[in-house]
C-alpha positions in Angstrom: -149.8 -166.5 -18.7 -151.5 -169.9 -17.9 -152.1 -171.1 -14.4 -149.2 -173.5 -14.5 -146.8 -170.7 -15.5 -148.3 -168.4 -12.8 -147.9 -171.1 -10.2 -144.3 -171.7 -11.1 -143.5 -167.9 -11.2 -145.0 -167.5 -7.7 -143.1 -170.4 -6.4 -139.8 -169.0 -7.7 -140.7 -165.6 -6.2 -141.4 -167.3 -2.9 -138.1 -169.1 -2.9 -136.3 -165.9 -3.8 -138.0 -164.1 -0.8 -136.8 -166.9 1.5 -133.2 -166.5 0.2 -133.5 -162.8 0.8 -134.4 -163.5 4.4 -131.2 -165.3 5.0 -129.1 -162.6 3.2 -130.7 -159.8 5.2 -130.0 -161.7 8.4 -126.3 -162.2 7.4 -126.0 -158.5 6.4 -127.3 -157.5 9.8 -125.2 -160.0 11.7 -122.0 -158.9 9.9 -122.8 -155.2 10.6 -123.6 -154.2 7.0 -127.2 -153.4 7.9 -128.3 -151.4 10.9 -131.0 -153.1 13.1 -133.7 -150.4 12.3 -133.0 -150.9 8.5 -133.1 -154.6 8.9 -136.4 -154.5 10.8 -138.0 -152.3 8.1 -136.8 -154.4 5.2 -137.6 -157.7 7.0 -141.2 -156.4 7.6 -141.6 -155.4 4.0 -140.3 -158.7 2.9 -142.7 -160.5 5.2 -145.6 -158.6 3.7 -144.4 -159.6 0.2 -144.1 -163.2 1.2 -147.7 -163.1 2.5 -148.9 -161.7 -0.8 -147.1 -164.3 -2.8 -148.5 -167.0 -0.6 -152.0 -165.7 -1.0 -151.7 -165.4 -4.7 -150.2 -169.0 -4.9 -153.2 -170.3 -2.9 -155.6 -168.5 -5.3 -153.8 -169.9 -8.4 -153.9 -173.4 -6.9 -157.6 -173.1 -6.1 -158.3 -171.9 -9.7 -156.4 -174.9 -11.1 -158.5 -177.3 -9.1 -161.7 -175.6 -9.6 
């Protein structure tokens, strides 16, 4: 997979993670997800978003470099 494809793939993944944030919050607010479960999943999602962001920065640096 080339750097352009990797960058696009990571951008899509980041967007999907952002969408998931909203869906998780709605599920909690509507009572479909207990607060402890929400907190655990939201924390895991935050870690995934950080990893995606880090990888995206790396791919962008490699493209420029």
